N, C-alpha and C positions, 0 to 999 in steps of 0.2 A: 504493500500500499504505500509505503513512504517513496518507493521508487516511482510509483505512479504519480503521486503528488508532486515529486521533483520534477518529473517530465512535464506535467501539466503547468508547473511554473515556468520551466524553460520555454514552453510553447508560447506563453503569455508574453515573454520578453524578446521573442525572435522579431526582428525588424521586418514587418510586412509592408510592402508597398506594391500596389496593383501595377506593376511596371511592364506586364506582357502587352505589347502594343497590338492594334489591330493592323495586320499586314496582308497584302496580296502575295500569294506564293505562285512561283512558277516552277514546275518540275522539270529537272535537267535529264539529259540522256544517261541511261545506265547501262546500255548494252556493252560498253567498254569503260575504261576509267578515265577517259579524256576530259570529262567534266568535273573530276575531283582535283583538289588542290595538289600540286607537286606531281603532275603526270609525267610519266616517262614513256614516250611512245615507243621506244625500243623494246621495253618489256612488258607494255601494256599494264603497268602498275602505277599506283599514286600512294604516296605516304612513305613510311608510317607517320601518323600523327596522333594526337588525342582529340577528344571532343570535349566542349566545355559549356556549361550553363550560362546563358546570357538572358537578359531581360526578365529575371526571375522575380517572382512575387515575393519569395524569401530572399531578402538581400543578404542575409547572413551567408548564403552558398553562392552568391553571384561570382561567376568566374571560376568556380570549381570544376576540375577536370575529372575524368572517369576512372573508376576502379572496377572491381568485379567480385562476385560471390558465386558460390556453387552449392547445389544440393547434395547430400550424402545419402547413399543407401547401403544398409548393412544389416543383415540378419545373422547373428553369431551361430545360430543353429544350422544354416545352410551355406552361407557365403564364406569363402576361404579369406577375403578381405573386404573392406569397404570399397565401394566405386562411386564414381561421380555420375548422378543422374542427369544433370543439366547445369549450365551456368548463365549468369545474367550480368549485363553491363549495369553498374550502378554508379552512384556519386558519393564521396566521403562527407564527413561532418567536419573534417579538417583537411586543408588542402596541402599538407606537407608530407604526405605518405606517397609510396610508389603508385604510379598510374599505370593503366593498361593501354598499350599501343594498339591502334587500328590501322588499316590499310585496305585499299582497293587493289584486288588482283583479278585481271581479266573480266571486270565488271562485277566481281563479288567482293562485298565488304566482309573483311576478316578481322579477328582480334587475336592477339598474341597471349594465349591463355593456356592454363593447364586443362588437360583432358582426362586425366585419370588420377587416381589415389594410390599411395603406397600401402603396404601392409599395416603401416603405422597411422594411416590416415592423412599423410601429408600430400599436398598437390604435386603432381608430376606429369611428364610427357607434354610439356609445353611446345605449342606449335601454332601456326596460323590457321585458326578453325573459322569456318564460315559462320556469319552472324545472321539471324533471321528475326522477324517479329514473331512473337508467340501467335499461334492461330486463333487465339481467343480475343476478339476485339475489344473486350472489356478489361483486358489484362495484357495488353500488347507490349511486353517488355523486349528489349533487345537481348537475344539468347543464343546460345550454341548447344550442340547436342540434342536439338529437337527439330522437327519440320515445322515450317511456318512460312509467312509472307516475306517477300523481298523488301528490305528498307530501300528508301529513295533518297536522292538529295535535291535540294530546292535553293532558288534564289528568293529573297524578300524584297517587297516593294512597299514603300509607304507613299501613297499617291503615285506619281510617276517616277519617284526617286527610288533607284535601286540601293538597298542596304549592303553594307560591306560583309562579304563572307559567303559561305556555303553552308546550308543548314540540313539537318538529318530529320527525316520524317517517313512517311508512307501514305498509301492509299491514293495517291496522285493529288491530294489536297491538304494533307495534315502535317503540320510541323510543331504544334503545341504538345508538351509532355507534362504529365503529372508527376510530382515528386512527393514522396511520403517517407518519413523517418521510420527506421526500425533499429532495434538494439543489436548489439553484436551477437554473433553465434559462431559455431565451429566453421562454417562455410564462408565467413566474412573475414577470415584472419583475425578474428576477435576485435574488430573495428565496427563502431556504429556505422550506418550508412543510409542513404536515400534511395529507395527503390524507384525507378523511373518507368513510366508506361506511356505509349503514344496515345493522345487523345484524338479521336476522329469519329467516323461512323460507327455507332453502336457502342461507344466506349463507356457510356453511362452504366452504373450499377444495374445488373439485369433484374434485381429484385426490387430496389428502391426507385430506380430511374434517376438517382442523384448523379449529376455530371462529375462530381468529384467526391471522393470519401472524406471522412472526417480528418482535418488537419492536412489535407493534401494541397499543395500549391502548385503553381505552373511555371513553366520556363520553356525557352527554345533551346535547342542543342545545335551549337556551331562547330564545324570542324576547325581545329586550330593547328597551324604549321609552326 
């Protein structure tokens, strides 16, 4: 209970400024990597880079770059060792920890992530793994080791003025993301984090119809070079 009260107090002091502006989005080509920052035509790759929260409602995490978490599966009665079920790109509560690199490879967005666990449960087998949007539109996180929808990149315009940078999204129209705090667990390297999900068609809570969950804020995600 004390932990819950402390977290509620923390939320009350988070500087919130409804800063996510209304923008017009233009989807960019994704058949190859030519529209991504840092494109190398010889290898049809772009990056690596990180992604960054911008125009966030929660100004305490404005400018923070991505990390990652993973889900663990282990039944000691049947499994010889723990395994990684899936992984998710997330954002930290402090911006001085190691980040997760991303890149485009022949039109596929990939993350430099662990894909398995050792017998002791430590992450291992780090590689460039394809990233997808979860197939559930109300929980469309950026994930690996699952099947899902292809992420897209966009330009932003305010009126007729193009905004700086390339933004991550999907569904041909969506670049706004919901961010929700979660406490540390075994799959988050014992770090608190913000879970991110793409907001778009059918992203509202399927039970309540609420567009955002309790204490969920919004931001854009920008590729940073």
